[in-house]
C-alpha positions as CSV (number, residue, x, y, z in Angstrom):
1,M,71.0,20.9,53.3
2,P,67.2,20.3,53.1
3,R,65.0,22.8,55.1
4,R,63.1,21.4,58.1
5,L,59.7,20.4,57.0
6,D,57.4,19.5,60.2
7,A,54.2,19.0,58.1
8,V,52.4,19.5,54.8
9,F,49.0,20.6,54.5
10,L,47.1,20.1,51.3
11,D,43.9,21.4,49.9
12,R,41.9,18.5,48.3
13,D,40.0,19.3,45.2
14,G,42.3,20.5,42.3
15,T,45.3,19.7,44.7
16,I,44.8,15.8,45.1
17,N,42.0,14.9,43.2
18,V,40.2,16.2,40.1
19,K,38.1,19.2,40.8
20,A,34.5,19.3,39.9
21,P,33.4,22.1,37.3
22,E,32.7,25.5,38.4
23,G,29.4,25.5,40.6
24,E,29.6,21.6,41.2
25,Y,31.0,19.8,43.9
26,V,32.5,16.2,44.5
27,T,29.3,14.9,46.4
28,G,29.9,11.0,46.4
29,P,32.9,8.4,46.6
30,E,32.3,7.3,42.9
31,Q,33.4,11.1,41.7
32,L,36.6,11.3,43.3
33,R,39.3,10.8,40.9
34,L,43.0,11.2,41.9
35,L,45.3,13.7,40.1
36,P,48.3,12.4,38.3
37,G,51.1,12.0,40.7
38,A,49.3,13.1,43.7
39,A,49.6,9.6,45.3
40,E,53.3,9.6,44.2
41,G,54.0,12.9,45.9
42,I,51.8,12.2,49.2
43,R,53.8,8.9,49.4
44,M,57.3,10.4,49.2
45,L,56.1,12.9,52.2
46,N,54.9,9.6,53.9
47,R,58.5,8.1,53.4
48,A,60.3,11.1,54.5
49,G,58.0,10.9,57.6
50,V,56.3,14.2,57.0
51,P,52.7,14.5,58.3
52,V,50.2,15.1,55.4
53,V,46.9,16.8,56.3
54,V,44.3,17.9,54.2
55,V,42.6,21.3,54.9
56,T,39.4,21.7,52.6
57,N,36.5,24.0,52.1
58,Q,33.2,21.8,51.5
59,R,30.5,24.4,51.0
60,G,28.4,21.6,49.2
61,I,27.5,20.7,52.7
62,A,26.2,24.1,53.6
63,L,24.2,24.4,50.3
64,G,22.5,20.8,50.8
65,R,24.1,19.1,47.7
66,M,25.4,16.5,50.2
67,D,25.7,15.7,54.0
68,E,28.7,14.9,56.4
69,A,28.0,11.1,55.8
70,D,28.5,11.8,52.1
71,L,31.8,13.7,52.9
72,A,32.9,10.7,55.0
73,G,32.4,8.4,52.1
74,V,34.4,10.7,49.7
75,H,37.3,10.6,52.3
76,Q,37.1,7.1,52.9
77,R,37.5,6.5,49.0
78,L,40.5,9.1,49.1
79,Q,42.4,7.1,51.5
80,G,41.6,3.8,49.9
81,L,42.6,5.1,46.5
82,L,45.8,6.5,48.1
83,G,46.5,3.4,50.2
84,D,46.1,1.1,46.9
85,R,49.3,3.4,45.9
86,G,51.1,3.1,49.2
87,A,50.2,6.7,50.3
88,R,48.1,7.8,53.2
89,I,46.8,11.0,54.7
90,D,47.5,11.7,58.3
91,G,44.4,14.0,58.9
92,I,41.6,15.7,57.4
93,F,40.0,18.9,58.5
94,Y,37.1,20.4,56.7
95,C,34.9,23.5,56.5
96,P,31.2,22.8,56.0
97,H,30.1,26.5,56.0
98,D,28.9,29.0,53.2
99,K,31.1,31.9,52.4
100,G,31.5,34.6,55.0
101,V,30.3,32.6,58.1
102,C,33.1,31.2,59.9
103,D,37.1,31.6,60.4
104,C,37.4,27.7,59.6
105,R,36.6,28.5,55.8
106,K,39.8,29.1,54.0
107,P,41.3,31.8,53.6
108,G,40.4,31.9,57.4
109,T,43.2,29.8,59.4
110,L,40.9,27.9,62.0
111,L,41.3,24.5,60.0
112,L,45.0,25.0,59.9
113,R,45.2,26.2,63.4
114,R,43.1,22.9,64.4
115,A,45.8,20.7,62.2
116,R,48.7,22.4,64.0
117,S,47.0,21.5,67.6
118,S,46.3,18.2,66.3
119,L,49.9,17.4,65.2
120,G,51.4,19.2,68.3
121,L,53.1,21.8,66.5
122,M,53.8,25.2,68.1
123,T,54.0,27.1,65.0
124,L,53.5,26.3,61.3
125,S,56.9,28.3,60.5
126,H,58.6,24.8,59.0
127,S,55.1,23.6,57.2
128,V,54.0,24.4,53.9
129,M,50.3,24.9,52.6
130,I,49.7,23.6,49.0
131,G,46.8,24.2,47.2
132,D,45.5,25.4,43.8
133,S,43.5,28.5,44.6
134,P,44.6,32.0,46.0
135,S,42.4,31.2,49.2
136,D,44.6,28.1,49.8
137,V,47.7,30.4,49.7
138,E,46.3,33.2,51.8
139,A,45.4,30.9,54.5
140,G,48.6,29.3,54.8
141,R,50.2,32.9,54.7
142,R,48.0,34.0,57.4
143,A,48.8,30.9,59.7
144,G,52.5,31.4,59.2
145,A,53.0,28.4,57.1
146,R,55.4,28.5,53.6
147,T,52.9,28.4,50.7
148,V,53.0,26.6,47.2
149,L,50.3,27.5,44.6
150,L,49.7,24.9,41.9
151,D,49.6,26.1,38.6
152,P,49.7,23.7,35.6
153,R,51.4,26.5,33.6
154,A,54.3,26.7,36.0
155,D,57.7,25.4,34.5
156,P,59.0,22.5,36.6
157,S,62.3,22.6,35.7
158,P,65.1,23.8,38.1
159,D,66.3,26.5,36.1
160,A,62.8,27.9,35.9
161,T,62.4,31.7,36.5
162,Q,59.2,30.8,38.4
163,P,59.3,31.6,42.1
164,A,59.9,28.8,44.4
165,D,56.3,29.1,45.8
166,V,54.7,28.1,42.4
167,A,54.7,24.4,41.1
168,P,52.5,22.6,38.3
169,T,51.7,19.8,40.1
170,L,51.5,18.5,43.7
171,L,54.3,16.0,42.7
172,D,56.5,18.8,41.5
173,A,55.7,20.6,44.7
174,V,56.7,17.9,46.9
175,R,59.9,17.1,45.2
176,R,60.9,20.8,45.4
177,E,59.9,20.9,49.2
178,L,61.9,17.8,49.9
179,A,65.1,18.9,48.1
180,G,64.8,22.2,50.2
């Protein structure tokens, strides 16, 4: 029997779209490119009736490399690219702060708590946080969600000796989560 799945929380850069090189940021809509299979994974969640929410650190705002209008343009393009492929994000929550100044920046939990509240969930115990960094996993764990770390070296086969909380791509993680 598949496990109950109330919501899926996704990091953005490196999970849904191609991450900018270290020290750089996706600062404009033209820079956003979806990762292979990301739209398909999100579409599968949409069709299963599972809310999909992005929780993302956007330090580029604090550093002055972009502003909130730029970020809104990036997110509009994200929704457009996904929409072209029959997928959608149900909510986007972001932290515009620099490191160490707030609880919304992952691995803090405020973004996940805000998202949980917007969905009307009492807990995140039947939800999953999927991301490509230890801070994503730590934020999900601290908030009470199941966590999946994306690691392209992970073996996606069902016989894999990898733990259930590691997957090579978002699509592989979604398939596992929906299969329960």
